[in-house]
C-alpha angles and dihedrals in degrees: 000000000000125000132182108216127192114201122189113189119210110178108185116244090231092063107105113253094237090053092048091048091050092050092048091051091049090047092052093049093048093046091051091049091052090048091051089050090053094242096108099050101171133019119186126177119223106232113244095011138083088241143099144196113222139178117220125194108201136146100248150357088262093054091050091049092050092046093051093045089052093060109113091226093046094109088060098045136098106207134190123186129203119187112223132211131189111270113232091227095052113116094204126057116237 
């Protein structure tokens, strides 16, 4: 199942820099692992914001939920999820 996910990151200014840097490094490593596994198909930065639009390819709503909650920066994110379906006019299969 495909999902478009918008993630807006809001790290509080009071979080120590070394802790924020550690979380960002863990987030990057985990995101790259999910991309290599084919679960995080697309990752697009929103220019001028600490945000992204992503496409996930996972088996279920529950798997997506667990994946998102496992993100190291999850506690500092606002997330919106849009389920996607193949458009009948698309010339390429998803």
